[in-house]
All heavy atoms as an XYZ file, in Angstrom:
1050
protein
N     107.583    139.925    107.573
C     106.527    139.480    106.698
C     105.330    139.238    107.583
O     105.397    139.060    108.768
C     106.964    138.206    105.943
C     106.798    136.904    106.721
S     107.375    135.466    105.856
C     109.071    135.591    106.139
N     104.158    139.312    106.949
C     102.944    139.172    107.658
C     102.595    137.628    107.750
O     103.137    136.857    107.015
C     101.789    140.015    107.137
C     102.114    141.461    107.236
C     101.068    142.512    107.395
N      99.727    142.118    107.374
C      98.831    142.708    106.694
N      99.106    143.745    105.888
N      97.564    142.363    106.729
N     101.563    137.327    108.548
C     101.219    135.948    108.770
C     100.740    135.247    107.440
O     101.058    134.061    107.228
C     100.118    135.816    109.892
C     100.016    134.368    110.310
C      98.742    136.405    109.467
C      99.242    134.196    111.620
N     100.093    135.979    106.574
C      99.618    135.413    105.320
C     100.776    134.916    104.456
O     100.740    133.828    103.855
N     101.807    135.729    104.402
C     102.962    135.350    103.609
C     103.711    134.178    104.193
O     104.082    133.224    103.460
C     103.972    136.577    103.445
C     105.110    136.206    102.537
C     106.118    137.338    102.398
O     105.801    138.490    102.823
O     107.225    137.082    101.877
N     103.873    134.148    105.504
C     104.440    132.986    106.185
C     103.664    131.747    105.976
O     104.164    130.686    105.690
C     104.606    133.307    107.673
C     105.361    132.244    108.532
C     106.780    131.987    107.968
C     105.383    132.654    109.962
N     102.377    131.925    105.993
C     101.447    130.744    105.772
C     101.666    130.198    104.353
O     101.788    129.036    104.176
C     100.002    131.221    105.954
O      99.119    130.141    105.606
N     101.709    131.124    103.366
C     101.928    130.690    101.975
C     103.263    130.032    101.790
O     103.398    128.977    101.134
C     101.787    131.862    101.019
C     100.374    132.286    100.754
C     100.283    133.419     99.702
O     101.161    133.476     98.859
O      99.389    134.229     99.863
N     104.233    130.625    102.296
C     105.664    130.120    102.055
C     105.931    128.810    102.744
O     106.830    128.089    102.321
C     106.666    131.192    102.438
C     106.616    132.384    101.487
C     107.563    133.462    101.877
N     108.957    132.981    101.858
C     109.958    133.745    102.230
N     109.738    134.962    102.750
N     111.230    133.305    102.242
N     105.188    128.507    103.823
C     105.462    127.299    104.560
C     104.358    126.214    104.328
O     104.560    125.087    104.781
C     105.595    127.527    106.098
O     104.341    128.111    106.557
C     106.742    128.445    106.342
N     103.287    126.610    103.787
C     102.143    125.660    103.575
C     101.486    125.339    104.906
O     100.921    124.298    105.078
N     101.525    126.250    105.820
C     101.024    126.078    107.170
C      99.845    127.069    107.389
O     100.027    128.300    107.050
C     102.103    126.364    108.240
O     103.195    125.506    107.946
C     101.604    126.092    109.645
N      98.727    126.601    107.820
C      97.604    127.518    108.079
C      97.930    128.607    109.061
O      98.776    128.483    109.886
C      96.388    126.727    108.529
O      96.563    126.369    109.869
N      97.186    129.743    108.907
C      97.420    130.894    109.832
C      97.085    130.416    111.243
O      97.696    130.875    112.211
C      96.527    132.033    109.414
C      96.952    132.673    108.080
C      95.945    133.623    107.605
N      96.267    134.075    106.253
C      95.962    135.235    105.732
N      95.305    136.115    106.437
N      96.305    135.540    104.466
N      96.066    129.604    111.398
C      95.604    129.116    112.632
C      96.747    128.375    113.330
O      97.012    128.487    114.511
C      94.375    128.259    112.498
C      93.845    127.762    113.798
C      92.511    127.041    113.562
N      92.014    126.572    114.845
C      91.222    125.526    115.028
N      90.898    124.837    113.980
N      90.833    125.238    116.217
N      97.387    127.471    112.531
C      98.499    126.701    113.155
C      99.674    127.643    113.488
O     100.324    127.350    114.533
C      99.030    125.639    112.164
C      98.375    124.255    112.261
C      98.929    123.352    111.228
C      98.606    123.697    113.666
N      99.962    128.633    112.673
C     101.044    129.581    113.057
C     100.717    130.275    114.328
O     101.620    130.425    115.199
C     101.223    130.558    111.873
C     101.855    129.954    110.569
C     101.747    131.013    109.466
C     103.186    129.400    110.812
N      99.436    130.651    114.501
C      99.083    131.275    115.803
C      99.247    130.327    116.963
O      99.720    130.683    118.080
C      97.710    131.860    115.746
C      97.613    133.093    114.886
C      96.313    133.865    114.963
N      95.204    133.229    114.260
C      94.958    133.396    112.969
N      95.748    134.142    112.233
N      93.936    132.804    112.387
N      98.947    129.027    116.690
C      99.134    128.008    117.688
C     100.600    127.820    118.085
O     100.964    127.754    119.266
C      98.481    126.665    117.273
C      98.784    125.465    118.172
C      98.145    125.377    119.364
C      99.794    124.572    117.818
C      98.410    124.318    120.221
C     100.034    123.496    118.661
C      99.325    123.374    119.863
O      99.569    122.348    120.719
N     101.444    127.754    117.077
C     102.858    127.715    117.291
C     103.335    128.819    118.126
O     104.194    128.624    118.971
C     103.702    127.676    115.997
C     103.465    126.437    115.066
C     103.910    126.509    113.771
C     102.795    125.309    115.517
C     103.752    125.448    112.928
C     102.579    124.229    114.627
C     103.093    124.309    113.349
O     102.925    123.223    112.522
N     102.788    129.989    117.895
C     103.185    131.127    118.653
C     102.715    131.005    120.123
O     103.438    131.272    121.035
C     102.657    132.409    118.006
C     103.261    133.680    118.551
C     102.872    134.933    117.823
O     102.347    134.839    116.674
O     103.139    136.001    118.357
N     101.498    130.514    120.257
C     100.929    130.365    121.669
C     101.806    129.360    122.425
O     101.962    129.481    123.647
C      99.553    129.821    121.556
C      98.491    130.789    121.196
C      97.109    130.167    120.978
O      96.901    128.978    121.363
O      96.209    130.812    120.406
N     102.295    128.321    121.712
C     103.137    127.276    122.349
C     104.561    127.766    122.556
O     105.347    127.009    123.137
C     103.104    126.042    121.524
C     101.763    125.402    121.333
C     101.215    124.990    122.747
O     101.848    124.251    123.439
N     100.037    125.431    123.045
N     104.921    128.895    122.053
C     106.294    129.435    122.202
C     107.326    128.863    121.272
O     108.515    128.941    121.413
N     106.773    128.273    120.140
C     107.647    127.709    119.124
C     108.188    128.761    118.166
O     109.286    128.603    117.634
C     106.918    126.554    118.365
C     106.380    125.463    119.226
C     105.561    124.494    118.334
C     107.496    124.729    119.987
N     107.399    129.802    117.898
C     107.830    130.930    117.037
C     107.402    132.209    117.809
O     106.572    132.153    118.655
C     107.234    130.850    115.663
C     105.749    130.947    115.682
C     107.775    129.641    114.924
C     105.060    131.052    114.317
N     108.089    133.283    117.413
C     107.800    134.614    117.975
C     107.573    135.592    116.956
O     108.259    135.638    115.907
C     108.954    135.057    118.896
C     109.175    134.097    120.060
C     108.729    136.461    119.418
C     110.435    134.330    120.850
N     106.544    136.419    117.105
C     106.300    137.534    116.160
C     106.447    138.818    116.925
O     106.377    138.887    118.151
C     104.867    137.442    115.564
O     103.953    137.651    116.540
N     106.587    139.896    116.166
C     106.581    141.231    116.797
C     105.204    141.815    116.252
O     104.583    141.348    115.404
C     107.729    142.055    116.330
O     107.820    142.128    114.976
N     104.802    142.935    116.846
C     103.591    143.561    116.411
C     103.927    144.902    115.871
O     104.743    145.717    116.378
C     102.628    143.792    117.625
C     102.146    142.505    118.238
C     101.037    141.914    117.438
N     100.585    140.699    118.071
C      99.415    140.183    117.858
N      98.543    140.822    117.080
N      98.989    139.107    118.485
N     103.285    145.181    114.697
C     103.482    146.511    114.107
C     102.541    147.465    114.792
O     101.634    147.036    115.538
C     103.182    146.429    112.592
O     101.899    145.952    112.379
N     102.680    148.794    114.587
C     101.851    149.777    115.166
C     100.330    149.534    114.996
O      99.540    149.854    115.891
C     102.295    151.103    114.594
C     103.708    150.866    114.129
C     103.695    149.451    113.732
N      99.960    148.921    113.858
C      98.578    148.682    113.626
C      98.107    147.329    114.232
O      96.940    146.963    114.078
C      98.230    148.701    112.096
C      99.024    147.665    111.390
O      99.724    146.836    111.912
N      98.954    147.661    110.059
N      99.012    146.640    114.978
C      98.630    145.459    115.678
C      98.789    144.147    114.893
O      98.635    143.058    115.431
N      99.212    144.297    113.603
C      99.444    143.043    112.846
C     100.725    142.360    113.291
O     101.679    143.021    113.656
C      99.609    143.418    111.350
C      98.336    143.869    110.699
C      98.358    144.889    109.774
C      97.113    143.308    110.922
C      97.192    145.322    109.106
C      95.902    143.643    110.365
C      95.953    144.717    109.436
O      94.845    145.120    108.796
N     100.644    141.004    113.210
C     101.851    140.232    113.503
C     102.864    140.447    112.382
O     102.544    140.513    111.201
C     101.570    138.767    113.668
C     100.773    138.369    114.854
C     100.503    136.899    114.843
N      99.973    136.379    116.084
C      98.713    136.387    116.417
N      97.764    136.815    115.553
N      98.271    135.954    117.552
N     104.215    140.502    112.762
C     105.256    140.529    111.824
C     106.264    139.441    112.129
O     106.619    139.271    113.296
C     105.898    141.937    111.879
O     106.999    141.983    110.923
N     106.650    138.695    111.120
C     107.555    137.581    111.292
C     108.853    137.789    110.553
O     108.854    138.267    109.442
C     106.875    136.309    110.814
C     105.649    135.898    111.561
C     104.395    136.352    111.102
C     105.663    135.176    112.736
C     103.198    136.037    111.779
C     104.558    134.817    113.378
C     103.292    135.285    112.932
O     102.177    134.945    113.622
N     109.957    137.308    111.217
C     111.291    137.433    110.584
C     111.385    136.392    109.473
O     110.758    135.332    109.550
C     112.337    137.163    111.684
C     112.562    138.275    112.610
O     112.190    139.407    112.262
O     113.090    138.050    113.708
N     112.232    136.661    108.518
C     112.471    135.767    107.406
C     112.996    134.400    107.842
O     112.632    133.379    107.271
C     113.545    136.429    106.474
C     113.920    135.648    105.286
C     112.809    135.548    104.209
O     112.003    136.503    104.224
O     112.786    134.617    103.462
N     113.756    134.350    108.926
C     114.251    133.030    109.357
C     113.238    132.066    109.831
O     113.460    130.853    110.018
C     115.371    133.213    110.406
C     114.820    133.819    111.717
O     113.727    134.331    111.823
N     115.641    133.655    112.796
N     112.013    132.601    110.128
C     110.936    131.728    110.580
C     110.376    130.801    109.495
O     109.762    129.833    109.869
C     109.849    132.568    111.204
C     110.155    133.142    112.572
C     109.001    133.957    113.145
C     110.592    132.076    113.578
N     110.666    131.071    108.278
C     110.257    130.186    107.187
C     110.875    128.799    107.471
O     110.225    127.730    107.501
C     110.575    130.737    105.819
C     110.346    129.679    104.713
C     109.830    131.959    105.509
N     112.213    128.770    107.620
C     112.868    127.544    107.895
C     112.505    126.948    109.199
O     112.337    125.705    109.412
C     114.375    127.681    107.845
C     114.911    127.710    106.417
O     114.386    127.038    105.543
O     115.834    128.510    106.164
N     112.275    127.787    110.271
C     111.894    127.349    111.604
C     110.539    126.601    111.531
O     110.372    125.564    112.093
C     111.843    128.551    112.552
C     111.447    128.208    113.983
C     112.331    127.128    114.687
N     113.721    127.362    114.722
C     114.351    127.873    115.794
N     113.727    128.182    116.855
N     115.691    128.049    115.702
N     109.589    127.219    110.832
C     108.333    126.602    110.748
C     108.406    125.262    109.974
O     107.706    124.248    110.429
C     107.268    127.544    110.019
C     105.943    126.836    109.718
C     106.912    128.702    110.938
N     109.205    125.204    108.962
C     109.390    123.941    108.256
C     110.016    122.903    109.141
O     109.641    121.724    109.100
C     110.217    124.175    107.028
C     109.499    125.056    105.933
C     110.498    125.308    104.762
C     108.240    124.352    105.425
N     110.924    123.306    110.006
C     111.500    122.384    110.970
C     110.477    121.851    111.942
O     110.398    120.680    112.248
C     112.609    123.059    111.776
C     113.906    123.236    110.994
C     114.950    123.976    111.820
O     114.567    124.945    112.514
N     116.199    123.649    111.716
N     109.678    122.800    112.438
C     108.622    122.424    113.412
C     107.634    121.436    112.765
O     107.304    120.389    113.343
C     107.877    123.667    113.896
C     108.790    124.529    114.750
C     106.620    123.285    114.636
C     108.234    125.915    115.046
N     107.296    121.712    111.504
C     106.312    120.776    110.849
C     106.947    119.395    110.635
O     106.333    118.351    110.834
C     105.911    121.370    109.515
C     104.973    122.567    109.642
C     104.576    123.075    108.314
N     104.013    121.929    107.554
C     102.874    121.970    106.873
N     102.201    123.078    106.881
N     102.508    120.939    106.208
N     108.264    119.383    110.308
C     108.954    118.106    110.094
C     109.028    117.353    111.415
O     108.846    116.144    111.387
N     109.338    117.982    112.565
C     109.380    117.343    113.800
C     108.013    116.880    114.259
O     107.856    115.733    114.795
C     109.965    118.302    114.876
C     111.453    118.651    114.681
C     111.885    119.759    115.515
C     112.337    117.398    114.853
N     106.993    117.636    113.974
C     105.602    117.236    114.334
C     105.213    115.994    113.386
O     104.637    115.036    113.937
C     104.608    118.345    114.080
C     104.615    119.432    115.173
C     103.800    120.662    114.683
C     104.098    118.926    116.459
N     105.577    116.043    112.157
C     105.287    114.945    111.228
C     105.982    113.705    111.679
O     105.487    112.540    111.463
C     105.659    115.265    109.817
C     104.717    116.294    109.138
O     103.615    116.553    109.704
O     105.088    116.789    108.096
N     107.161    113.802    112.308
C     107.927    112.723    112.821
C     107.325    112.132    114.063
O     107.761    111.059    114.569
C     109.386    113.050    113.055
N     106.352    112.798    114.649
C     105.676    112.398    115.807
C     106.083    112.974    117.158
O     105.586    112.586    118.216
N     106.942    113.994    117.105
C     107.389    114.634    118.329
C     106.248    115.581    118.773
O     105.728    116.341    118.002
C     108.655    115.405    118.127
C     109.919    114.535    117.958
C     111.097    115.512    117.650
C     110.254    113.727    119.159
N     105.922    115.551    120.110
C     104.990    116.534    120.614
C     105.567    117.915    120.727
O     106.796    118.091    120.823
C     104.575    115.926    121.962
C     105.736    115.043    122.320
C     106.354    114.625    121.099
N     104.727    118.919    120.753
C     105.215    120.272    120.850
C     106.044    120.560    122.077
O     106.963    121.354    122.102
C     104.029    121.285    120.755
O     103.118    121.052    121.782
C     103.396    121.295    119.392
N     105.688    119.854    123.197
C     106.459    120.109    124.402
C     107.935    119.679    124.280
O     108.844    120.362    124.772
C     105.847    119.368    125.633
C     105.907    117.874    125.564
C     105.295    117.214    126.753
N     105.119    115.773    126.526
C     106.100    114.882    126.572
N     107.355    115.337    126.842
N     105.937    113.659    126.315
N     108.237    118.651    123.495
C     109.591    118.247    123.250
C     110.208    119.182    122.179
O     111.386    119.578    122.286
C     109.661    116.779    122.823
C     109.281    115.859    124.012
C     111.050    116.441    122.337
C     109.163    114.457    123.695
N     109.456    119.503    121.204
C     109.953    120.448    120.116
C     110.418    121.747    120.781
O     111.442    122.272    120.480
C     108.915    120.644    119.074
C     108.733    119.317    118.271
C     109.385    121.777    118.106
C     107.571    119.357    117.288
N     109.614    122.214    121.702
C     109.929    123.470    122.372
C     111.294    123.381    123.093
O     112.090    124.343    123.093
C     108.879    123.898    123.334
C     109.090    125.200    124.007
C     107.866    125.586    124.827
C     108.141    127.036    125.462
N     107.050    127.428    126.279
N     111.584    122.249    123.662
C     112.846    122.042    124.425
C     114.048    121.977    123.452
O     115.120    122.443    123.863
C     112.746    120.742    125.203
C     111.802    120.802    126.384
C     111.729    119.516    127.137
O     111.920    118.466    126.583
N     111.279    119.598    128.378
N     113.843    121.433    122.278
C     115.024    121.243    121.404
C     115.183    122.415    120.416
O     116.219    122.484    119.847
C     115.042    119.862    120.651
C     113.835    119.758    119.736
C     115.106    118.754    121.701
C     113.935    118.518    118.837
N     114.156    123.215    120.204
C     114.243    124.300    119.301
C     115.409    125.299    119.560
O     116.113    125.659    118.588
C     112.965    125.145    119.179
C     111.918    124.657    118.246
C     110.690    125.520    118.370
C     112.431    124.618    116.840
N     115.789    125.571    120.788
C     116.902    126.418    120.982
C     118.217    125.857    120.496
O     119.217    126.525    120.270
C     116.997    126.584    122.549
C     115.615    126.349    122.985
C     115.069    125.300    121.990
N     118.241    124.574    120.257
C     119.472    123.920    119.773
C     119.504    123.749    118.252
O     120.443    123.184    117.706
C     119.512    122.472    120.427
S     119.480    122.523    122.155
N     118.530    124.265    117.600
C     118.514    124.277    116.127
C     119.284    125.496    115.607
O     118.766    126.545    115.512
C     117.049    124.268    115.598
C     116.170    123.108    116.088
C     114.764    123.334    115.512
C     116.731    121.794    115.491
N     120.541    125.240    115.331
C     121.428    126.404    114.932
C     121.291    126.751    113.441
O     121.425    127.833    113.078
C     122.871    126.001    115.291
C     123.095    125.881    116.739
O     122.361    126.438    117.556
N     124.041    124.978    117.107
N     121.162    125.669    112.607
C     121.116    125.977    111.190
C     119.763    125.433    110.728
O     119.187    124.429    111.292
C     122.211    125.240    110.419
C     123.546    125.650    110.825
C     124.621    124.850    110.066
C     126.033    125.349    110.429
N     127.008    124.486    109.713
N     119.208    125.990    109.664
C     117.953    125.539    109.174
C     118.084    123.976    108.816
O     119.054    123.532    108.191
C     117.723    126.303    107.861
C     118.516    127.549    108.040
C     119.712    127.160    108.934
N     117.124    123.215    109.260
C     116.982    121.794    109.066
C     118.095    120.988    109.593
O     118.364    119.890    109.187
C     116.768    121.510    107.565
C     115.501    122.143    107.075
C     115.368    121.795    105.532
N     114.250    122.544    105.032
C     114.278    123.785    104.529
N     115.412    124.346    104.442
N     113.208    124.378    104.083
N     118.861    121.515    110.586
C     119.929    120.752    111.209
C     119.751    120.836    112.702
O     119.604    121.966    113.241
C     121.346    121.201    110.798
N     119.821    119.754    113.446
C     119.636    119.766    114.905
C     120.981    119.529    115.589
O     121.678    118.624    115.250
C     118.621    118.642    115.312
C     117.251    118.945    114.702
C     118.534    118.665    116.865
C     116.281    117.842    114.945
N     121.297    120.413    116.455
C     122.563    120.318    117.274
C     122.115    120.437    118.740
O     121.527    121.414    119.180
C     123.534    121.500    116.959
C     123.898    121.550    115.489
N     124.806    120.645    114.919
C     123.444    122.304    114.486
C     124.895    120.946    113.683
N     124.091    121.892    113.344
N     122.503    119.453    119.520
C     122.113    119.461    120.931
C     123.211    118.954    121.796
O     123.347    117.843    122.258
C     120.878    118.455    121.046
C     120.009    118.720    122.208
C     119.682    119.997    122.615
C     119.535    117.672    122.992
C     118.901    120.210    123.720
C     118.717    117.851    124.119
C     118.423    119.189    124.435
N     124.279    119.810    121.866
C     125.527    119.433    122.540
C     125.409    119.188    124.067
O     126.154    118.371    124.597
C     126.477    120.635    122.337
C     125.520    121.763    122.125
C     124.328    121.204    121.514
N     124.473    119.793    124.710
C     124.329    119.639    126.208
C     123.032    118.998    126.636
O     122.380    119.411    127.510
C     124.514    121.000    126.873
C     123.518    122.018    126.387
O     122.855    121.773    125.401
O     123.362    123.036    127.039
N     122.768    117.851    126.035
C     121.539    117.130    126.270
C     121.594    116.534    127.729
O     122.613    115.961    128.137
C     121.346    115.982    125.252
N     120.470    116.702    128.382
C     120.377    116.070    129.760
C     120.014    114.641    129.564
O     119.449    114.201    128.577
C     119.292    116.777    130.529
O     118.067    116.593    129.887
C     119.578    118.297    130.682
N     120.251    113.805    130.613
C     119.862    112.370    130.529
C     118.329    112.226    130.346
O     117.909    111.352    129.619
C     120.313    111.824    131.915
C     121.445    112.699    132.325
C     121.101    114.090    131.766
N     117.624    113.096    130.989
C     116.121    113.073    130.803
C     115.686    113.311    129.343
O     114.866    112.681    128.866
C     115.417    114.062    131.756
C     115.642    113.760    133.229
C     116.984    114.215    133.778
O     117.634    115.069    133.130
O     117.393    113.742    134.860
N     116.383    114.321    128.736
C     116.036    114.626    127.357
C     116.429    113.499    126.434
O     115.653    113.106    125.560
C     116.747    115.908    126.941
C     116.533    116.283    125.413
S     114.744    116.428    124.932
C     114.317    117.866    125.782
N     117.591    112.902    126.689
C     118.027    111.800    125.847
C     117.085    110.614    125.990
O     116.746    109.912    125.027
C     119.467    111.397    126.173
C     120.564    112.396    125.840
C     121.863    111.956    126.359
C     120.566    112.568    124.348
N     116.607    110.364    127.263
C     115.680    109.261    127.474
C     114.306    109.557    126.726
O     113.741    108.671    126.139
C     115.434    109.118    128.971
O     114.461    108.179    129.214
N     113.845    110.741    126.893
C     112.615    111.144    126.177
C     112.722    110.998    124.688
O     111.844    110.453    124.058
C     112.185    112.572    126.583
O     112.042    112.676    127.988
C     110.957    113.041    125.866
N     113.852    111.470    124.156
C     113.983    111.341    122.722
C     114.145    109.906    122.275
O     113.682    109.541    121.188
C     115.176    112.219    122.233
C     115.015    113.718    122.309
C     116.308    114.396    121.952
C     113.895    114.172    121.351
N     114.778    109.123    123.039
C     114.909    107.677    122.730
C     113.552    107.057    122.702
O     113.232    106.287    121.805
C     115.849    106.966    123.807
O     117.131    107.519    123.726
C     115.981    105.467    123.517
N     112.741    107.351    123.703
C     111.393    106.771    123.749
C     110.580    107.270    122.516
O     109.785    106.466    121.918
C     110.635    107.190    124.999
C     111.159    106.521    126.277
C     110.509    107.079    127.520
C     110.895    105.006    126.246
N     110.697    108.517    122.173
C     109.957    109.052    120.984
C     110.448    108.343    119.774
O     109.696    108.040    118.851
C     110.128    110.508    120.920
C     109.412    111.345    121.945
C     107.854    111.128    121.874
O     107.317    110.963    120.764
O     107.224    111.206    122.896
N     111.763    108.210    119.591
C     112.303    107.497    118.424
C     111.794    106.088    118.354
O     111.335    105.655    117.253
C     113.824    107.515    118.511
C     114.426    106.781    117.249
C     115.765    106.159    117.515
N     115.704    105.220    118.601
C     116.817    104.915    119.333
N     117.931    105.497    119.094
N     116.706    104.102    120.309
N     111.756    105.338    119.470
C     111.222    104.038    119.457
C     109.743    103.988    119.109
O     109.281    103.054    118.353
C     111.433    103.382    120.784
C     112.953    103.166    121.064
O     113.813    103.277    120.092
O     113.296    102.885    122.217
N     109.035    104.979    119.571
C     107.567    105.036    119.251
C     107.425    105.294    117.715
O     106.532    104.695    117.109
C     106.931    106.147    120.043
C     105.439    106.204    119.984
C     104.828    107.309    120.880
N     105.292    108.617    120.517
C     104.786    109.350    119.457
N     103.776    108.857    118.710
N     105.223    110.566    119.259
N     108.218    106.172    117.190
C     108.187    106.472    115.742
C     108.481    105.196    114.963
O     107.834    104.894    113.926
C     109.136    107.564    115.357
C     108.679    108.926    115.747
S     109.869    110.116    115.069
C     110.583    110.759    116.602
N     109.466    104.408    115.387
C     109.897    103.196    114.700
C     108.697    102.261    114.724
O     108.440    101.573    113.641
C     111.125    102.526    115.378
O     112.200    103.475    115.311
C     111.471    101.209    114.751
N     107.998    102.107    115.792
C     106.797    101.256    115.849
C     105.780    101.716    114.826
O     105.119    100.941    114.174
C     106.210    101.207    117.268
C     107.123    100.459    118.199
C     106.606    100.484    119.633
O     105.746    101.370    120.037
N     107.117     99.632    120.555
N     105.544    103.050    114.750
C     104.542    103.587    113.820
C     104.969    103.285    112.408
O     104.120    102.969    111.546
C     104.393    105.124    114.036
C     103.623    105.415    115.365
C     103.464    106.880    115.640
N     102.976    107.607    114.556
C     103.239    108.881    114.311
N     104.055    109.546    115.098
N     102.697    109.528    113.284
N     106.265    103.448    112.163
C     106.748    103.188    110.765
C     106.511    101.712    110.420
O     106.086    101.440    109.329
C     108.261    103.542    110.703
C     108.382    105.054    110.696
C     108.912    102.961    109.400
C     109.819    105.507    110.952
N     106.862    100.807    111.375
C     106.665     99.449    111.114
C     105.180     99.062    110.828
O     104.882     98.284    109.903
C     107.231     98.630    112.200
C     108.692     98.598    112.330
C     109.307     98.029    113.598
O     108.464     97.745    114.539
O     110.491     97.945    113.704
N     104.247     99.683    111.570
C     102.808     99.514    111.335
C     102.423    100.033    110.009
O     101.723     99.369    109.246
C     102.102    100.136    112.494
S     100.268     99.994    112.341
N     102.895    101.228    109.582
C     102.571    101.770    108.301
C     103.102    100.885    107.214
O     102.356    100.722    106.214
C     103.194    103.195    108.222
C     102.439    104.281    108.994
C     103.314    105.560    108.999
C     101.087    104.542    108.405
N     104.259    100.361    107.333
C     104.856     99.472    106.337
C     103.968     98.230    106.156
O     103.676     97.836    105.028
C     106.288     99.154    106.609
C     107.183    100.397    106.417
C     106.784     97.983    105.799
C     108.632    100.211    106.887
N     103.536     97.640    107.286
C     102.683     96.475    107.256
C     101.356     96.842    106.541
O     100.927     96.039    105.707
C     102.388     95.956    108.633
C     103.514     95.148    109.245
C     103.108     94.420    110.507
N     102.443     95.221    111.502
C     103.059     95.949    112.457
N     104.368     95.880    112.522
N     102.421     96.638    113.339
N     100.781     97.975    106.950
C      99.527     98.391    106.261
C      99.701     98.656    104.774
O      98.843     98.328    103.959
C      98.974     99.595    106.995
C      98.433     99.214    108.346
O      98.069     98.115    108.638
N      98.347    100.232    109.200
N     100.753     99.323    104.430
C     101.062     99.569    102.996
C     101.187     98.281    102.228
O     100.668     98.146    101.124
C     102.342    100.427    102.868
C     102.594    100.792    101.403
C     104.031    100.975    101.043
N     104.842     99.847    101.450
C     106.131     99.935    101.802
N     106.749    101.080    101.748
N     106.841     98.883    102.145
N     101.932     97.322    102.811
C     102.119     96.095    102.092
C     100.808     95.331    101.953
O     100.566     94.718    100.946
C     103.206     95.229    102.850
C     104.617     95.815    102.733
O     104.810     96.733    101.910
O     105.446     95.360    103.545
N     100.003     95.411    102.937
C      98.692     94.723    102.906
C      97.758     95.377    101.853
O      97.120     94.636    101.046
C      97.975     94.797    104.268
N      97.793     96.683    101.755
C      97.042     97.359    100.680
C      97.548     96.997     99.345
O      96.831     96.778     98.352
C      96.995     98.928    100.977
C      96.468     99.692     99.766
C      96.249     99.224    102.184
N      98.943     97.015     99.214
C      99.549     96.641     97.893
C      99.109     95.228     97.481
O      98.790     94.973     96.292
C     101.101     96.729     97.980
O     101.417     98.060     98.125
N      99.130     94.242     98.442
C      98.829     92.928     98.161
C      97.357     92.875     97.710
O      97.002     92.154     96.744
C      99.045     92.040     99.390
C      98.770     90.542     99.159
C      99.128     89.732    100.381
O     100.038     90.125    101.161
O      98.530     88.655    100.538
N      96.479     93.525     98.439
C      95.104     93.587     98.047
C      94.912     94.167     96.612
O      94.200     93.579     95.820
C      94.290     94.442     99.060
C      92.861     94.647     98.649
C      91.922     93.650     98.826
C      92.422     95.859     98.093
C      90.608     93.857     98.444
C      91.151     96.035     97.690
C      90.219     95.002     97.873
O      88.894     95.175     97.478
N      95.593     95.277     96.333
C      95.441     95.864     94.998
C      95.941     94.881     93.930
O      95.360     94.827     92.871
C      96.210     97.169     94.931
C      95.573     98.353     95.707
C      96.571     99.472     95.731
C      94.305     98.800     95.076
N      97.056     94.271     94.231
C      97.587     93.283     93.255
C      96.542     92.165     92.953
O      96.365     91.682     91.844
C      98.883     92.668     93.681
C     100.081     93.678     93.648
O      99.992     94.659     92.846
O     101.131     93.431     94.221
N      95.888     91.719     94.009
C      94.922     90.600     93.903
C      93.759     91.029     93.120
O      93.277     90.321     92.180
C      94.520     90.133     95.308
O      95.671     89.642     96.051
C      93.500     89.032     95.255
N      93.129     92.173     93.510
C      91.893     92.567     92.833
C      92.136     93.080     91.443
O      91.204     93.169     90.630
C      91.061     93.604     93.696
C      90.664     92.969     95.016
C      91.798     94.872     93.886
N      93.290     93.599     91.180
C      93.557     94.139     89.830
C      94.261     93.187     88.914
O      94.591     93.503     87.742
C      94.341     95.484     89.990
O      95.666     95.212     90.448
N      94.536     92.067     89.384
C      95.325     91.113     88.609
C      96.736     91.568     88.244
O      97.323     91.196     87.235
N      97.290     92.384     89.091
C      98.668     92.884     88.913
C      98.688     94.134     88.031
O      99.812     94.636     87.760
N      97.550     94.596     87.538
C      97.570     95.833     86.731
C      97.961     97.046     87.579
O      97.648     97.112     88.792
C      96.211     96.061     86.124
N      98.616     97.969     86.951
C      98.916     99.202     87.663
C      97.672    100.059     87.768
O      96.742     99.952     86.970
C     100.006    100.033     86.947
O      99.586    100.279     85.617
C     101.341     99.162     86.881
N      97.612    100.981     88.762
C      96.348    101.705     88.931
C      95.913    102.454     87.725
O      94.730    102.700     87.535
C      96.707    102.707     90.080
C      97.811    102.000     90.817
C      98.544    101.231     89.811
N      96.798    102.996     86.883
C      96.420    103.758     85.704
C      95.844    102.819     84.613
O      95.342    103.298     83.621
C      97.506    104.634     85.158
C      98.775    103.840     84.812
O      98.906    102.637     85.233
O      99.641    104.443     84.169
N      96.032    101.500     84.763
C      95.478    100.546     83.741
C      94.245     99.828     84.207
O      93.722     98.986     83.503
C      96.567     99.532     83.349
C      97.711    100.132     82.601
C      98.475     99.085     81.915
N      99.818     99.393     81.962
C     100.789     98.450     82.002
N     100.513     97.189     81.952
N     102.045     98.858     82.053
N      93.856    100.050     85.444
C      92.693     99.323     85.976
C      91.423     99.900     85.388
O      91.203    101.134     85.331
C      92.537     99.509     87.513
C      93.823     98.911     88.177
C      91.298     98.821     88.061
C      93.936     99.138     89.699
N      90.596     99.046     84.740
C      89.320     99.518     84.182
C      88.514    100.234     85.236
O      88.504     99.959     86.379
C      88.607     98.269     83.668
C      89.678     97.231     83.635
C      90.781     97.599     84.615
N      87.662    101.210     84.769
C      86.916    102.083     85.717
C      86.049    101.197     86.585
O      85.876    101.492     87.777
C      86.114    103.084     84.866
C      85.493    104.203     85.669
C      86.626    105.098     86.268
O      87.738    104.964     85.942
N      86.254    105.940     87.193
N      85.333    100.188     86.088
C      84.480     99.350     86.884
C      85.296     98.631     87.973
O      84.862     98.499     89.075
C      83.774     98.339     85.965
N      86.517     98.170     87.623
C      87.302     97.492     88.649
C      87.791     98.449     89.715
O      87.943     98.064     90.868
C      88.490     96.832     88.007
O      88.088     95.850     87.099
N      88.153     99.660     89.289
C      88.708    100.620     90.257
C      87.606    101.022     91.272
O      87.958    101.412     92.379
C      89.179    101.882     89.533
N      86.382    100.905     90.931
C      85.315    101.320     91.850
C      85.048    100.295     92.944
O      84.341    100.572     93.902
C      84.026    101.618     91.068
N      85.486     99.091     92.792
C      85.185     97.975     93.793
C      85.795     98.271     95.093
O      86.692     98.643     95.518
C      85.772     96.692     93.281
C      84.923     96.107     92.241
C      85.303     94.647     92.001
N      85.513     94.567     90.536
C      86.047     93.601     89.963
N      86.501     92.586     90.654
N      86.206     93.517     88.704
């Protein structure tokens, strides 16, 4: 498939797909006219990459664990080095801190909304109140 189809099927911009390729996260072949061609299995691979990026893993770590992704959306890493385990532990702890911060912020926004709306749900807030 061409880059446009991969972009549509994964919801990933063409620019990001080219970046993933530059980083060695995905590989394309070139057709005689010079267009990139991508294998079908890259749809799941790109979704995995996006999920790992959304979880906060940097591309340098994703590149190290990608060879261990045997099945779509499943990570298998049977021969992890102590350094890799330490790095992944630090990344996990960093994600946990971000999650806790997001939860605190979400709760604060919810409390604010409850206070200013008198407990009304967003779809019942009068237009003038919603603009505050």
